[in-house]
Legacy VTK file of the C-alpha trace (Angstrom):
# vtk DataFile Version 3.0
C-alpha trace
ASCII
DATASET POLYDATA
POINTS 352 float
-8.750 29.258 -11.634
-8.054 32.752 -10.176
-4.561 33.920 -9.438
-4.065 35.372 -5.983
-1.174 37.244 -4.569
2.494 36.300 -5.041
3.117 32.722 -4.274
-0.557 31.773 -4.033
-3.088 30.332 -6.414
-6.767 30.129 -5.623
-8.518 27.045 -7.036
-11.775 25.473 -5.896
-11.854 27.749 -2.939
-8.490 26.452 -1.709
-5.431 28.611 -1.316
-2.096 26.935 -2.170
0.974 28.710 -0.805
4.055 27.669 -2.595
6.907 26.818 -0.241
10.473 28.083 -0.981
12.027 24.749 0.172
14.994 23.874 -2.106
16.455 20.912 -0.341
13.650 18.371 -0.311
13.134 18.545 3.436
9.677 19.002 4.795
8.088 18.771 1.335
4.304 18.609 1.203
3.127 16.480 -1.656
-0.385 15.729 -2.879
-0.270 12.044 -4.052
-2.966 10.213 -5.903
-3.251 6.393 -6.675
-5.686 6.244 -9.594
-7.220 2.818 -10.246
-10.133 1.507 -12.272
-12.135 0.980 -9.125
-10.961 3.492 -6.559
-8.974 6.798 -6.610
-7.109 7.476 -3.372
-5.726 10.919 -2.619
-3.595 11.886 0.381
-1.252 14.606 1.683
2.274 13.357 2.252
5.091 15.095 3.988
8.473 13.991 2.846
11.333 14.739 5.159
14.775 13.199 4.141
13.048 9.841 3.293
10.625 9.822 6.168
6.993 10.022 5.094
3.994 11.194 7.066
0.612 10.501 5.473
-2.517 12.455 6.358
-5.827 13.646 4.821
-6.517 10.325 3.147
-9.673 10.137 1.065
-10.992 7.432 -1.250
-13.341 8.057 -4.227
-15.173 5.716 -6.514
-13.418 6.094 -9.841
-16.575 4.876 -11.731
-18.703 7.531 -10.124
-16.689 10.461 -11.506
-16.058 11.734 -15.036
-12.378 12.768 -14.554
-9.504 12.970 -12.221
-9.781 16.730 -12.233
-13.318 16.382 -10.776
-12.002 14.130 -8.011
-9.124 16.465 -7.214
-11.574 19.433 -6.971
-13.752 17.562 -4.512
-10.697 16.599 -2.426
-9.447 20.184 -2.313
-12.788 21.533 -1.341
-12.959 19.068 1.574
-9.459 19.787 2.833
-9.532 23.564 3.155
-6.203 25.519 3.001
-3.249 23.351 1.870
0.380 24.236 1.438
1.949 22.164 -1.351
5.315 21.812 -2.953
4.511 19.175 -5.530
1.971 16.660 -6.677
2.231 13.144 -8.231
-0.298 10.833 -9.532
-0.022 7.143 -10.366
-2.451 6.095 -13.033
-3.558 2.590 -14.243
-2.505 2.926 -17.823
0.421 3.986 -20.075
1.661 7.564 -19.758
3.108 9.257 -22.924
4.054 12.884 -23.171
2.362 13.725 -19.820
-0.974 12.247 -20.949
-2.729 9.002 -20.079
-5.993 7.323 -20.999
-6.919 5.009 -18.145
-7.090 1.451 -19.328
-10.218 0.496 -17.335
-11.806 4.048 -17.128
-13.059 6.554 -19.807
-10.601 9.115 -18.400
-8.036 11.191 -20.164
-5.554 12.636 -17.730
-3.185 15.459 -18.700
-0.325 16.481 -16.456
-0.441 20.038 -17.779
-4.157 20.433 -16.851
-3.477 19.117 -13.292
-0.592 21.539 -13.045
-2.866 24.440 -14.039
-5.512 23.278 -11.638
-3.132 23.002 -8.667
-1.108 26.112 -9.548
2.066 24.071 -9.312
4.942 23.519 -11.713
6.063 20.288 -9.949
3.259 17.918 -10.956
4.064 14.399 -12.169
2.055 11.769 -13.940
3.378 8.136 -13.633
2.076 4.716 -14.475
0.705 3.268 -11.214
3.119 0.255 -11.236
6.079 2.617 -11.775
4.859 4.526 -8.730
4.731 1.297 -6.747
8.205 0.465 -7.940
9.433 3.747 -6.555
8.285 2.582 -3.117
10.373 -0.557 -3.040
13.538 1.196 -1.688
11.495 2.920 0.987
9.686 -0.155 2.488
10.520 -1.522 5.871
10.897 -5.203 6.635
7.634 -5.257 8.645
5.819 -4.076 5.469
6.892 -7.135 3.518
6.215 -10.878 3.770
8.734 -13.275 2.268
7.623 -16.172 0.103
11.181 -17.098 -0.854
14.344 -15.805 0.795
16.494 -16.389 -2.310
19.975 -14.921 -2.337
19.620 -11.156 -1.729
21.994 -8.997 -3.673
22.263 -6.203 -6.275
20.458 -6.707 -9.568
17.286 -5.834 -11.426
14.007 -6.007 -9.620
10.396 -6.570 -10.711
6.955 -5.596 -9.360
3.711 -7.357 -10.241
0.329 -6.315 -8.828
-3.140 -7.766 -9.448
-6.112 -5.567 -8.751
-8.780 -4.232 -11.137
-6.143 -5.040 -13.747
-2.670 -6.656 -13.727
0.168 -4.196 -13.447
3.856 -4.904 -14.053
7.035 -2.822 -13.701
10.753 -3.187 -13.448
13.610 -1.612 -11.544
16.838 -1.438 -13.565
19.984 -1.663 -11.434
22.619 0.653 -12.948
25.443 -0.404 -10.648
24.717 2.276 -8.060
20.966 2.453 -7.626
17.554 1.511 -9.066
15.680 3.221 -11.904
12.015 2.151 -11.982
10.242 1.824 -15.254
6.686 0.983 -16.357
5.559 -1.902 -18.625
2.224 -3.101 -19.940
3.105 -6.739 -19.553
-0.216 -7.646 -17.991
-1.753 -7.252 -21.443
0.508 -9.925 -23.044
-1.068 -13.154 -24.248
-2.141 -15.627 -21.602
-0.018 -18.709 -21.682
-1.861 -21.949 -20.886
0.222 -24.767 -19.414
-2.420 -27.342 -18.298
-5.507 -28.838 -19.913
-7.875 -26.829 -17.730
-5.980 -23.582 -18.673
-6.607 -24.396 -22.361
-10.294 -24.847 -21.732
-10.392 -21.540 -19.894
-8.653 -19.833 -22.807
-11.202 -21.072 -25.273
-14.003 -20.100 -22.848
-12.680 -16.511 -22.640
-11.881 -16.287 -26.351
-15.512 -16.853 -27.184
-16.411 -13.858 -25.021
-13.510 -11.433 -25.640
-11.856 -12.644 -28.829
-8.413 -12.562 -27.082
-7.169 -13.666 -23.713
-4.448 -11.666 -21.891
-2.953 -12.371 -18.473
-5.076 -9.547 -17.049
-8.160 -11.487 -18.017
-7.304 -14.282 -15.556
-4.990 -12.629 -12.939
-7.018 -9.701 -11.587
-10.203 -9.141 -9.666
-12.327 -9.636 -12.810
-10.083 -12.587 -13.625
-11.032 -14.254 -10.317
-14.624 -13.922 -11.370
-13.860 -15.427 -14.769
-12.222 -18.478 -13.215
-15.217 -19.107 -10.915
-17.694 -18.604 -13.793
-15.851 -21.136 -15.917
-15.878 -23.654 -13.095
-19.496 -23.033 -12.367
-20.523 -23.503 -15.995
-18.417 -26.661 -16.375
-19.912 -28.117 -13.133
-23.489 -27.806 -14.234
-24.441 -26.543 -10.796
-27.062 -23.867 -10.256
-25.648 -20.430 -9.537
-25.677 -19.648 -5.841
-27.808 -16.681 -4.584
-24.736 -14.548 -3.825
-23.519 -14.899 -7.411
-26.720 -13.273 -8.661
-26.729 -10.454 -6.079
-26.089 -7.175 -7.955
-24.847 -5.556 -4.683
-22.319 -8.283 -4.035
-18.559 -7.778 -4.702
-18.255 -11.078 -6.519
-14.441 -11.305 -6.475
-14.392 -10.582 -2.740
-17.125 -13.156 -2.126
-15.175 -15.814 -4.056
-12.012 -15.048 -2.145
-13.727 -15.070 1.242
-15.364 -18.469 0.611
-12.180 -19.841 -1.017
-10.035 -18.856 2.015
-12.588 -20.320 4.442
-12.917 -23.513 2.278
-16.644 -23.116 2.632
-17.412 -23.468 -1.066
-15.570 -26.048 -3.253
-15.820 -24.006 -6.505
-14.553 -20.838 -4.720
-11.687 -22.801 -3.200
-10.757 -24.179 -6.607
-11.036 -20.757 -8.274
-8.835 -19.145 -5.601
-6.111 -21.773 -5.752
-6.171 -21.783 -9.571
-5.755 -18.063 -9.425
-2.763 -18.447 -7.151
-1.161 -20.928 -9.477
-1.657 -18.678 -12.485
-0.426 -15.642 -10.499
2.749 -17.596 -9.671
3.257 -18.526 -13.303
3.051 -15.017 -14.574
5.207 -13.674 -11.730
7.865 -16.170 -12.759
7.585 -15.053 -16.416
8.038 -11.455 -15.403
11.044 -12.329 -13.196
12.689 -14.122 -16.090
12.069 -11.239 -18.552
13.446 -8.607 -16.183
16.069 -11.068 -14.838
15.013 -9.970 -11.378
17.919 -11.329 -9.308
17.379 -8.377 -6.996
13.932 -9.627 -6.094
10.305 -9.893 -7.195
7.779 -7.880 -5.341
4.039 -8.679 -5.301
1.812 -5.610 -4.695
-1.668 -4.504 -5.405
-4.911 -4.823 -3.451
-5.472 -8.568 -3.842
-2.168 -10.056 -2.673
-2.435 -9.008 1.091
-6.091 -10.260 1.133
-5.128 -13.760 -0.134
-1.788 -13.978 1.660
-2.579 -17.361 3.302
-3.227 -18.734 -0.185
-0.077 -17.174 -1.609
1.867 -18.942 1.216
0.662 -22.380 0.190
3.041 -24.314 -2.134
1.022 -23.552 -5.326
2.359 -20.038 -5.960
6.077 -20.802 -5.539
5.791 -24.192 -7.352
4.275 -22.306 -10.349
6.753 -19.506 -10.068
9.708 -21.916 -10.189
8.346 -24.187 -12.858
10.474 -22.802 -15.691
12.557 -25.709 -16.830
16.261 -24.934 -17.175
15.749 -21.547 -15.489
14.449 -23.048 -12.266
17.868 -22.662 -10.596
18.017 -18.922 -11.439
14.553 -18.320 -10.124
15.387 -20.090 -6.843
17.983 -17.342 -6.154
15.414 -14.530 -6.512
13.898 -13.176 -3.286
10.129 -13.096 -3.585
8.178 -10.725 -1.265
4.609 -9.601 -0.799
4.047 -5.880 -0.186
1.651 -5.746 2.775
1.625 -1.984 3.178
-1.513 -0.400 1.755
0.080 3.020 1.214
3.089 1.821 -0.673
2.030 3.368 -3.998
1.434 6.736 -2.335
4.871 6.514 -0.659
6.427 5.721 -4.057
4.806 8.755 -5.547
6.215 10.906 -2.784
9.644 9.393 -3.285
9.593 10.167 -7.006
8.306 13.759 -6.537
10.929 14.489 -3.862
13.779 13.140 -6.004
12.686 15.113 -9.051
12.257 18.302 -6.953
15.815 18.166 -5.613
17.435 16.513 -8.631
LINES 1 353
352 0 1 2 3 4 5 6 7 8 9 10 11 12 13 14 15 16 17 18 19 20 21 22 23 24 25 26 27 28 29 30 31 32 33 34 35 36 37 38 39 40 41 42 43 44 45 46 47 48 49 50 51 52 53 54 55 56 57 58 59 60 61 62 63 64 65 66 67 68 69 70 71 72 73 74 75 76 77 78 79 80 81 82 83 84 85 86 87 88 89 90 91 92 93 94 95 96 97 98 99 100 101 102 103 104 105 106 107 108 109 110 111 112 113 114 115 116 117 118 119 120 121 122 123 124 125 126 127 128 129 130 131 132 133 134 135 136 137 138 139 140 141 142 143 144 145 146 147 148 149 150 151 152 153 154 155 156 157 158 159 160 161 162 163 164 165 166 167 168 169 170 171 172 173 174 175 176 177 178 179 180 181 182 183 184 185 186 187 188 189 190 191 192 193 194 195 196 197 198 199 200 201 202 203 204 205 206 207 208 209 210 211 212 213 214 215 216 217 218 219 220 221 222 223 224 225 226 227 228 229 230 231 232 233 234 235 236 237 238 239 240 241 242 243 244 245 246 247 248 249 250 251 252 253 254 255 256 257 258 259 260 261 262 263 264 265 266 267 268 269 270 271 272 273 274 275 276 277 278 279 280 281 282 283 284 285 286 287 288 289 290 291 292 293 294 295 296 297 298 299 300 301 302 303 304 305 306 307 308 309 310 311 312 313 314 315 316 317 318 319 320 321 322 323 324 325 326 327 328 329 330 331 332 333 334 335 336 337 338 339 340 341 342 343 344 345 346 347 348 349 350 351
């Protein structure tokens, strides 16, 4: 990194001119949603809560050795950028400005990103905390309701299945919401039906321990189908053995179309388990302000989430059913919600 003139830093052949904006209006923010499968970067302009997103680019996380490498490629492709801040949501715990991605061999350091970008306002958040920051910014047409509940003030919760299973909360302090991260997706899987117990034993033989992430995630969808296939004694279909096939997507597609009985069963089993863990999280957070379902999988399986299975499982909590019935349950159907949450966080920190 070479320092340029006053107010500029040259990095990867890109010149960053630091704005003198002090009020949070017209802020230009580099935002990154870092997952085990994909890393999405974009330029967001935040103007008094209104967000404009441009310069989107998606990279294969597995094809790169670090976030710094991805950021360098993005900057080279964009040319001159003028930035006020940067924020990155990462799929893993963040402590002291450092994160080791759960499903990637990456170590991400906020200080290193700050040096690379030549910016002091660089933030590193857990990806579900970033998504939680978007909740207050979402519009009604970006949400789909599964249960109206009784809307009102109170804690909120966010759950999101993708490459892993993320969970976060929003603490209501009497005036507003304070998002916080959790690693609840790695808690022990709780079987409630005979088939669940069989699945748990099946997965324990392979992994030694079964967490909720093992069953409610993209890889979890594959585990459910694999278990059903083995138990059925049927021969594996050709698509299952295709190394180029996205297996989780293939199961989902066939399950939604009801074109393959095992895929249908795996998808609807997945939905039931998703509902069960969503209900667990809602109870732990006491999410009377609402539970929000995000991540890449939920919008793709929305018709299955709208069947009775999800909400029946969500509500099946014995004496607490009445409490859960009051909680609004909504699916986030806006693909840039996490990026928008990062912009919201960065803007508030910058003006705070």
